[in-house]
C-alpha positions, 0 to 999 in steps of 0.5 A, a space after each residue: 726957130 720957126 715956132 715948131 713945138 720941140 716935142 713935135 720935132 722929137 716925135 718926127 725924129 722918132 718916126 723918121 729914125 725909129 730906134 736908131 739914134 745918135 750915140 753922141 751929138 756935138 752942139 757947137 754953141 755960139 752966140 748970134 753976135 759972134 757968129 755974125 762977127 765971124 761971118 763979117 771977118 770972112 767977108 762972106 755974104 749971108 745966104 737966105 738962112 744966114 740972113 734970118 733974124 737974131 731972134 730966129 737963131 736965138 730960138 734955135 740955139 735955145 732949142 739945142 741947149 734944151 736938148 743938151 739939158 734933157 739928153 746929157 748922155 748923148 748931147 754934148 754942148 761945146 762952147 764955140 765962143 772959145 779959140 779953135 784949139 780949145 773948141 777942138 779940145 772940148 770936142 776930143 774930150 766929149 768923144 773920149 768920154 763917150 768912148 770910155 762909157 
């Protein structure tokens, strides 16, 4: 979101974590518009990070989606636009799939 090259982020992660990487990362993919709608419905006042521009959040979202494409064996993209019970079901499926592998 802040213009840092994704390869730099990956390199820093490897320095910080060494050979220890998560076996499964769940990315709850939600559009900026839906996120802001939910925030408004909850009568929440956005904090400093939540007040960032839509472009900022779209860049972050695209970065996570790219990670899911590059590392499908350990990054699972969950469609969080759906109702909570369907999101929960997708999360369970991703976890069980990883446990079965």
